[in-house]
Every structure is written in C-alpha cells, then in structure tokens.
N, C-alpha and C positions, 0 to 999 in steps of 0.2 A: 574677232572681234579689235579691228585695226584702229578705230577712234578711238580719245579717251572715255570714258565713262562718270559724268557727273551724278555726287549724290548729294543727297539732300542737306547734308550740311555745308556745299557745298566745296570741299575738296575733290581735286581731282584723280581717279584712277588712270594712273596710265602701265600699258601694257609691259610684262615682264623685258620682253625683244628692246625697248624702248629707254628702260632704265640703265644710270650709269653705275659699274663696277664699282663698289665704294673703295676698295684697291688699285685702281685704276687713280680714283680720286684722289686717293692718301699719295700716290709716287708722285701726280702734278703737284701738288703742293709741297712736298719735299724738294722735289727738281726747281719747281720758282724759286724755295726758301732758298736753293744754295745758289741758283745765278741770281740773287738777289744778291745775295752774301758774298760772294767775290764779286759783283759790280762795287760796291759799297769798298771792300778791301781794296781793290783797284785805284777807285776814287784816292781815295786816304793813303796809300802810298805815291800819289804822285804829287808832283813838286807844286809847292803853292805860288802864283807866278809874281802877285804882287807883294809880297811879303819878301818873297826871294828878291825881289829886285829893287825894293826898301834896302834891306839888310845887307847886300850884297852877299849874301851868304844862299846855297838850297836849304830850305826849308820844307817839310813835308806839312801836308794839311794834318796829319796826326799829331805834328810839334805844332803847329799854331793853336788848333784846338787845344791841347793839354797846355799850353799856355793861359790862354781864355781861361780854361777850368781851375788853373790855378790864381790867376787874379782876381776871380770872382772868389774864390775860398776865400784868399786873405783878406777882399773884402768884408765878406760876413766874418769874418772871427776879427777885424778890427772894428765893425758895427757893435757886436756882442761886448766887445772888452769896452770900448767906451760907453756902453747904455750900465754896462755891469758898474765900471770908476765912476760915471754920475749916480749911481745908486748907493753908495757908499758915504 
C-alpha cells in the first residue's frame, strides 16, 4: 500500500511511513521561532545609520523606535486633551 488512498469525502489517507512526527514539527517551529527572535534582536541592537549620522551620536534601532513610540503617545495625549478641553 505505497500510494495514498482516496476516500469518498475527498480526504487523502497517507500511509504511516509518510506522516511527519508531531514532535519533530514542534521542535522545528521552536527552532525557527528562536532563530527569528535572535535575528530580530540583533537587528534592533544594530546602529541606525541615518539617525546616527544626523545626530552625530550612535543610536540603536531600538532607541529610535522607542522615540517614535513616545512621540506617537504624546500626540495621542495632546489630541485627547484638546478634545476634552473643547468639550468643556
């Protein structure tokens, strides 16, 4: 029984030898996640060339992203304060 069997419902039955082991799949996903997280952290720790050149200091990409998040939060707070102040 080397070939897959077709069932009336349309599903394909695969012989046991061809099935992937679930633990191998989970381990592969974990390893892939760790590798992606490692690459992301390495990218965040690298210097941001444009911002470093403009400011004359060395800034990491994480510092730049934190600065952008702070500016966005400040704008949201100012917008809410204006909205509340206009309602009074």
